[in-house]
C-alpha positions in Angstrom: 0.0 0.0 0.0 2.1 2.9 -1.2 1.9 6.2 0.8 3.5 9.1 -1.1 3.9 12.7 0.3 5.3 15.7 -1.6 7.3 17.9 0.7 9.1 21.2 -0.5 12.9 21.2 -0.2 12.5 24.3 2.0 9.5 25.3 4.1 9.6 29.0 4.8 7.0 29.9 7.4 4.2 27.9 5.6 3.7 25.5 2.7 1.3 22.8 1.5 2.1 19.1 1.6 0.2 16.9 -0.8 0.1 13.1 -1.1 -1.6 10.0 -2.3 -2.4 6.6 -1.0 -3.2 3.5 -3.0 -3.6 -0.2 -2.4 -1.2 -2.8 -3.8 -3.0 -2.9 -7.2 -2.7 0.9 -7.6 -6.3 1.6 -6.7 -6.9 4.8 -4.6 -7.9 4.5 -1.0 -10.7 6.8 0.1 -11.3 8.0 3.6 -7.8 7.1 5.0 -6.7 9.2 8.0 -3.1 10.5 7.4 -1.4 11.7 10.6 1.6 14.0 10.3 4.6 14.5 12.7 8.1 15.8 12.5 11.5 15.3 14.1 12.7 17.4 15.9 9.3 18.0 17.4 7.5 21.3 17.9 9.0 22.9 14.8 6.1 22.8 12.4 2.3 22.3 12.8 -0.2 20.7 10.4 -3.8 21.7 9.6 -5.6 19.4 9.2 -4.0 16.6 11.1 -5.1 14.0 10.3 -5.8 14.7 6.6 -8.5 12.5 4.9 -7.9 11.0 1.5 -10.5 11.7 -1.2 -12.0 9.4 -3.8 -8.7 9.6 -5.8 -6.6 8.8 -2.8 -5.3 12.4 -2.7 -4.9 14.4 0.5 -3.2 17.6 1.6 -2.3 19.6 4.7 -1.0 23.1 5.4 2.3 23.3 7.2 3.1 26.3 9.5 6.6 26.8 10.9 6.9 28.1 14.5 7.8 31.9 14.1 11.3 32.7 15.1 12.6 29.3 13.9 16.1 29.5 12.3 17.0 27.2 9.4 16.8 23.6 10.7 16.7 20.1 9.1 13.6 18.0 9.9 12.1 14.7 8.9 8.3 14.9 8.1 6.4 11.6 8.7 3.0 10.6 7.5 1.4 7.5 9.0 -1.9 5.8 8.5 -3.6 2.4 9.2 -5.5 0.6 6.5 -7.1 -2.8 7.1 -5.0 -3.3 10.1 -1.7 -2.5 8.3 0.4 0.5 9.5 1.9 2.4 6.6 4.5 5.2 7.2 6.5 7.5 4.9 9.4 9.8 5.9 10.8 12.7 3.9 13.7 15.0 4.9 13.4 18.8 4.4 14.5 22.1 5.8 12.3 24.6 7.6 12.6 28.1 8.8 10.5 31.2 9.8 13.0 33.8 10.9 11.9 36.9 12.7 11.7 39.7 10.1 14.2 42.2 11.3 16.3 44.9 9.7 19.1 45.9 12.0 20.7 47.7 9.1 20.3 48.0 5.3 22.6 47.7 2.3 22.8 47.5 -1.5 26.2 46.0 -2.6 27.7 44.9 -5.8 30.8 44.6 -8.0 31.8 47.4 -10.4 31.1 46.2 -14.0 29.2 43.2 -12.6 32.4 41.0 -12.9 35.6 40.3 -11.1 38.3 37.6 -11.2 38.2 35.0 -8.5 39.5 31.5 -7.6 37.0 29.3 -5.9 37.5 26.1 -3.9 34.8 23.4 -4.4 34.0 20.2 -2.6 31.8 17.9 -4.7 30.9 14.7 -2.9 34.3 14.6 -1.2 36.3 15.5 -4.4 38.2 18.8 -4.0 38.7 21.1 -7.0 39.9 24.7 -7.6 38.5 26.9 -10.4 39.7 30.3 -11.6 37.1 32.4 -13.5 34.7 35.4 -13.4 32.3 36.1 -10.5 29.5 38.5 -9.8 27.8 39.1 -6.5 24.8 41.3 -5.7 22.8 41.7 -2.5 20.0 44.1 -1.6 18.8 43.8 1.9 16.2 46.0 3.7 17.3 48.9 1.4 15.3 52.1 0.7 16.6 55.4 -0.4 15.0 57.1 2.6 16.1 56.7 6.2 13.7 53.8 6.7 14.4 50.1 6.3 12.1 47.8 4.4 12.0 44.1 5.6 10.4 43.1 2.3 13.5 44.0 0.3 15.4 40.7 0.4 17.5 39.3 -2.5 21.0 38.1 -3.2 22.7 36.3 -6.1 26.1 34.8 -6.9 27.2 33.7 -10.4 30.5 32.1 -11.3 31.9 30.8 -14.5 35.2 29.1 -15.4 35.4 27.8 -18.9 32.6 25.3 -19.2 31.9 25.2 -15.4 29.1 27.3 -14.0 28.1 27.6 -10.4 25.3 30.0 -9.4 23.4 30.7 -6.2 20.2 32.5 -7.1 16.9 33.7 -5.5 18.7 34.2 -2.2 16.7 34.9 0.9 18.1 36.1 4.2 18.2 34.5 7.6 20.2 37.3 9.1 22.2 40.4 8.1 24.5 42.8 9.9 26.6 45.9 9.0 29.4 48.0 10.5 29.1 51.7 9.7 29.5 52.0 5.9 32.4 49.6 5.6 31.1 46.1 6.3 28.0 44.1 5.2 27.0 40.5 5.7 24.1 38.4 4.7 23.5 34.7 5.5 20.6 32.9 4.0 19.4 30.2 1.6 19.7 30.2 -2.2 19.0 27.8 -5.0 22.2 26.3 -6.5 22.1 26.1 -10.3 24.6 25.5 -13.1 26.3 22.3 -14.3 28.1 21.4 -11.1 25.7 22.1 -8.2 21.9 21.7 -7.9 19.5 22.2 -4.9 19.2 24.3 -1.8 22.3 25.8 -0.2 23.0 27.9 2.9 25.1 30.9 1.6 27.0 33.6 3.5 28.3 36.7 1.7 30.6 39.2 3.4 32.3 42.3 2.1 34.7 44.8 3.8 35.1 48.1 1.9 38.6 49.6 2.2 40.6 52.4 0.7 39.9 53.3 -2.9 36.4 51.7 -2.6 38.0 48.3 -3.0 35.9 45.5 -1.4 37.3 42.3 0.0 34.6 39.6 -0.6 34.1 36.2 1.0 31.5 33.8 -0.2 30.7 30.5 1.5 28.0 28.0 0.5 27.1 24.5 1.8 24.2 22.1 1.2 25.1 19.8 4.1 25.2 16.9 1.5 28.9 17.0 0.6 28.9 20.1 -1.7 30.7 23.3 -0.7 31.8 26.5 -2.4 34.2 29.1 -1.0 36.2 32.1 -2.3 37.8 35.3 -1.1 38.7 38.0 -3.7 39.0 41.7 -4.1 37.1 43.9 -6.5 36.1 47.6 -6.8 32.6 48.2 -5.4 29.7 49.1 -7.6 28.8 52.9 -7.6 25.3 52.0 -6.3 26.8 50.4 -3.1 25.3 51.8 0.1 25.6 50.5 3.6 23.7 52.2 6.5 21.6 52.1 9.6 17.8 52.1 9.9 15.6 55.0 10.8 12.0 54.1 11.4 11.1 50.7 9.9 8.0 50.0 7.9 
């Protein structure tokens, strides 16, 4: 009796889990009660719980992550009993619902949208080094006024070396911090794309701005499944770069 659940790779505050249950011949089971739980406990909540399968064997539940939860790996379990048989399915995922805060704001980038960098990569235990062209952009909580806007949340990293491409796109913050107008940092999650890495990564971007508007950049990325990316390089900052404190927040 297959029990299938479809769980997003990352649950940010809320999401929908869908699934299906059938008997051994592939016929849908109607009216089955599907109970959900997770480990570690008390991280996410399910509504409804249990979910009830329909005439097609389909069911769904809405997942809500406890507010203030940092990025954490969890196992989602679905369990039911059909004709005296206990059926259970487990799927690993990541969940977060960080407190939306703007301790500062920044808009950072590289002049000309490109710089030379050497990156160190670990791919399933195999270490490699690539030299190529990198671009980094991050806009966090930024407005042109004295305010900070928590809805402004994006960062991207693109790297190319010959036929090798490594990108971290659609970045969303977990935390940021700044020091005056000379240092900015964002840590969050981003989608790894390109022909070397795929999937969800935790990414940290730091830049320290020195004399001559030269930035020293450090990028670290890790998917906790044997894939890492790291580099430190220098590049002149984009003219749009701005790092500052917040006035009144929205």
